[in-house]
LUMROTI-987848 format. One record per atom (N, C-alpha, C, O): residue number from 1; x, y, z; atom name. Coordinates in steps of 0.2 Angstrom, whole numbers, plus 5000, padded with zeros to 4 digits. Layout:
! residues N
(NUM,(X,Y,Z),CA)
...
This chain:
! residues 70
(1,(5003,4993,5001),N)
(1,(5000,5000,5000),CA)
(1,(5005,5007,5001),C)
(1,(5004,5012,4998),O)
(2,(5009,5006,5004),N)
(2,(5015,5012,5004),CA)
(2,(5017,5013,4996),C)
(2,(5016,5019,4993),O)
(3,(5020,5007,4994),N)
(3,(5021,5008,4987),CA)
(3,(5016,5012,4983),C)
(3,(5018,5017,4980),O)
(4,(5009,5011,4982),N)
(4,(5006,5014,4979),CA)
(4,(5004,5020,4981),C)
(4,(5001,5023,4976),O)
(5,(5004,5023,4986),N)
(5,(5005,5030,4990),CA)
(5,(5010,5033,4986),C)
(5,(5009,5039,4984),O)
(6,(5016,5030,4986),N)
(6,(5022,5033,4984),CA)
(6,(5020,5036,4977),C)
(6,(5022,5041,4975),O)
(7,(5018,5031,4972),N)
(7,(5017,5032,4965),CA)
(7,(5011,5038,4964),C)
(7,(5012,5042,4960),O)
(8,(5007,5037,4968),N)
(8,(5002,5043,4969),CA)
(8,(5004,5050,4970),C)
(8,(5003,5055,4966),O)
(9,(5008,5050,4975),N)
(9,(5010,5057,4977),CA)
(9,(5016,5059,4972),C)
(9,(5018,5064,4973),O)
(10,(5018,5055,4968),N)
(10,(5023,5058,4962),CA)
(10,(5018,5063,4958),C)
(10,(5020,5069,4957),O)
(11,(5012,5062,4957),N)
(11,(5009,5067,4954),CA)
(11,(5004,5072,4957),C)
(11,(5002,5077,4954),O)
(12,(5003,5069,4964),N)
(12,(4998,5073,4968),CA)
(12,(5001,5074,4974),C)
(12,(5004,5069,4977),O)
(13,(4999,5080,4978),N)
(13,(5001,5081,4985),CA)
(13,(4995,5078,4990),C)
(13,(4996,5077,4996),O)
(14,(4990,5076,4988),N)
(14,(4986,5070,4992),CA)
(14,(4982,5067,4989),C)
(14,(4981,5068,4983),O)
(15,(4979,5062,4992),N)
(15,(4976,5055,4988),CA)
(15,(4970,5054,4992),C)
(15,(4970,5055,4998),O)
(16,(4964,5053,4988),N)
(16,(4957,5052,4991),CA)
(16,(4958,5044,4992),C)
(16,(4960,5040,4987),O)
(17,(4957,5042,4998),N)
(17,(4956,5034,5000),CA)
(17,(4951,5031,4996),C)
(17,(4951,5025,4993),O)
(18,(4946,5035,4994),N)
(18,(4940,5030,4990),CA)
(18,(4942,5030,4983),C)
(18,(4940,5026,4980),O)
(19,(4947,5034,4980),N)
(19,(4949,5033,4975),CA)
(19,(4955,5028,4973),C)
(19,(4956,5026,4968),O)
(20,(4959,5027,4979),N)
(20,(4962,5022,4981),CA)
(20,(4959,5014,4981),C)
(20,(4962,5009,4979),O)
(21,(4954,5015,4984),N)
(21,(4950,5009,4984),CA)
(21,(4947,5008,4978),C)
(21,(4948,5002,4975),O)
(22,(4944,5012,4975),N)
(22,(4942,5010,4968),CA)
(22,(4946,5008,4961),C)
(22,(4944,5006,4956),O)
(23,(4953,5010,4963),N)
(23,(4958,5008,4959),CA)
(23,(4959,5001,4957),C)
(23,(4957,4997,4961),O)
(24,(4961,4999,4952),N)
(24,(4962,4991,4952),CA)
(24,(4956,4988,4948),C)
(24,(4953,4991,4943),O)
(25,(4955,4982,4951),N)
(25,(4949,4977,4947),CA)
(25,(4942,4978,4952),C)
(25,(4942,4976,4957),O)
(26,(4938,4982,4949),N)
(26,(4932,4984,4953),CA)
(26,(4929,4976,4956),C)
(26,(4925,4976,4961),O)
(27,(4929,4970,4952),N)
(27,(4926,4965,4954),CA)
(27,(4930,4961,4961),C)
(27,(4928,4956,4963),O)
(28,(4936,4964,4963),N)
(28,(4939,4961,4966),CA)
(28,(4937,4964,4974),C)
(28,(4937,4960,4979),O)
(29,(4936,4970,4975),N)
(29,(4934,4972,4981),CA)
(29,(4927,4969,4984),C)
(29,(4921,4968,4982),O)
(30,(4931,4968,4990),N)
(30,(4926,4964,4995),CA)
(30,(4926,4969,5002),C)
(30,(4931,4973,5003),O)
(31,(4921,4967,5007),N)
(31,(4922,4970,5012),CA)
(31,(4929,4968,5018),C)
(31,(4931,4971,5023),O)
(32,(4931,4963,5016),N)
(32,(4937,4960,5018),CA)
(32,(4943,4964,5016),C)
(32,(4947,4966,5020),O)
(33,(4943,4965,5009),N)
(33,(4949,4968,5008),CA)
(33,(4949,4976,5009),C)
(33,(4954,4979,5010),O)
(34,(4943,4978,5010),N)
(34,(4943,4986,5012),CA)
(34,(4944,4987,5019),C)
(34,(4946,4993,5021),O)
(35,(4943,4983,5023),N)
(35,(4944,4982,5030),CA)
(35,(4952,4982,5031),C)
(35,(4955,4986,5034),O)
(36,(4954,4977,5028),N)
(36,(4962,4977,5026),CA)
(36,(4965,4983,5025),C)
(36,(4970,4985,5028),O)
(37,(4963,4986,5019),N)
(37,(4967,4992,5017),CA)
(37,(4966,4998,5022),C)
(37,(4971,5002,5022),O)
(38,(4962,4998,5026),N)
(38,(4959,5003,5030),CA)
(38,(4963,5002,5037),C)
(38,(4964,5007,5041),O)
(39,(4964,4996,5038),N)
(39,(4969,4995,5045),CA)
(39,(4977,4996,5043),C)
(39,(4981,4998,5047),O)
(40,(4978,4994,5037),N)
(40,(4985,4997,5034),CA)
(40,(4986,5005,5035),C)
(40,(4991,5008,5037),O)
(41,(4980,5008,5032),N)
(41,(4980,5015,5033),CA)
(41,(4983,5017,5041),C)
(41,(4987,5022,5042),O)
(42,(4979,5014,5045),N)
(42,(4978,5016,5052),CA)
(42,(4985,5015,5054),C)
(42,(4988,5019,5058),O)
(43,(4987,5010,5053),N)
(43,(4995,5007,5055),CA)
(43,(5000,5012,5052),C)
(43,(5004,5015,5056),O)
(44,(5000,5014,5046),N)
(44,(5004,5020,5042),CA)
(44,(5003,5025,5046),C)
(44,(5008,5028,5048),O)
(45,(4997,5027,5047),N)
(45,(4997,5034,5052),CA)
(45,(5000,5034,5058),C)
(45,(5003,5039,5060),O)
(46,(4998,5028,5062),N)
(46,(5001,5027,5067),CA)
(46,(5010,5028,5068),C)
(46,(5013,5030,5072),O)
(47,(5014,5025,5062),N)
(47,(5020,5026,5062),CA)
(47,(5022,5033,5057),C)
(47,(5027,5034,5054),O)
(48,(5017,5038,5057),N)
(48,(5017,5044,5053),CA)
(48,(5021,5043,5048),C)
(48,(5026,5047,5047),O)
(49,(5019,5038,5043),N)
(49,(5021,5038,5036),CA)
(49,(5016,5042,5032),C)
(49,(5018,5046,5027),O)
(50,(5011,5041,5035),N)
(50,(5004,5047,5030),CA)
(50,(5001,5050,5036),C)
(50,(5001,5048,5041),O)
(51,(4998,5056,5033),N)
(51,(4994,5060,5038),CA)
(51,(4986,5058,5034),C)
(51,(4986,5057,5028),O)
(52,(4981,5058,5038),N)
(52,(4975,5058,5037),CA)
(52,(4970,5063,5039),C)
(52,(4970,5064,5045),O)
(53,(4966,5065,5034),N)
(53,(4961,5071,5037),CA)
(53,(4954,5069,5034),C)
(53,(4953,5067,5029),O)
(54,(4949,5070,5038),N)
(54,(4942,5069,5037),CA)
(54,(4938,5073,5040),C)
(54,(4939,5073,5046),O)
(55,(4934,5078,5035),N)
(55,(4933,5085,5038),CA)
(55,(4925,5082,5042),C)
(55,(4924,5085,5047),O)
(56,(4922,5077,5040),N)
(56,(4914,5076,5043),CA)
(56,(4915,5068,5042),C)
(56,(4919,5064,5040),O)
(57,(4910,5067,5047),N)
(57,(4908,5059,5047),CA)
(57,(4906,5056,5041),C)
(57,(4903,5059,5037),O)
(58,(4909,5050,5039),N)
(58,(4906,5047,5034),CA)
(58,(4909,5050,5027),C)
(58,(4907,5048,5022),O)
(59,(4914,5055,5028),N)
(59,(4916,5059,5020),CA)
(59,(4924,5055,5019),C)
(59,(4927,5051,5023),O)
(60,(4924,5058,5013),N)
(60,(4930,5055,5011),CA)
(60,(4937,5056,5015),C)
(60,(4939,5061,5019),O)
(61,(4941,5051,5014),N)
(61,(4948,5052,5018),CA)
(61,(4953,5055,5014),C)
(61,(4954,5052,5009),O)
(62,(4957,5059,5016),N)
(62,(4963,5063,5011),CA)
(62,(4969,5061,5015),C)
(62,(4970,5062,5021),O)
(63,(4972,5057,5010),N)
(63,(4979,5055,5014),CA)
(63,(4985,5058,5010),C)
(63,(4986,5058,5004),O)
(64,(4990,5062,5015),N)
(64,(4995,5065,5012),CA)
(64,(5001,5062,5015),C)
(64,(5000,5059,5020),O)
(65,(5007,5064,5013),N)
(65,(5013,5061,5014),CA)
(65,(5014,5065,5022),C)
(65,(5013,5071,5023),O)
(66,(5017,5059,5027),N)
(66,(5019,5060,5034),CA)
(66,(5026,5062,5035),C)
(66,(5030,5061,5030),O)
(67,(5028,5064,5040),N)
(67,(5035,5065,5043),CA)
(67,(5040,5060,5041),C)
(67,(5045,5061,5039),O)
(68,(5038,5053,5042),N)
(68,(5041,5048,5040),CA)
(68,(5041,5045,5034),C)
(68,(5043,5039,5033),O)
(69,(5038,5049,5029),N)
(69,(5035,5045,5023),CA)
(69,(5041,5042,5019),C)
(69,(5040,5036,5017),O)
(70,(5047,5045,5019),N)
(70,(5054,5042,5016),CA)
(70,(5057,5039,5020),C)
(70,(5063,5036,5019),O)
């Protein structure tokens, strides 16, 4: 997941988590895969590899590089 974020941050300052989930094969996305990716996002946030921001409940999550990204 971190590699996917690195590729995305080459072209943009931030990334929509929803867009990240939507990329790839749309038939492959399951609740389990979505939960795994969200958990990985939380671990990356804890390690300060990424910063996350969500303005309101149930709104899209914006992911930006953190202090320990590289």
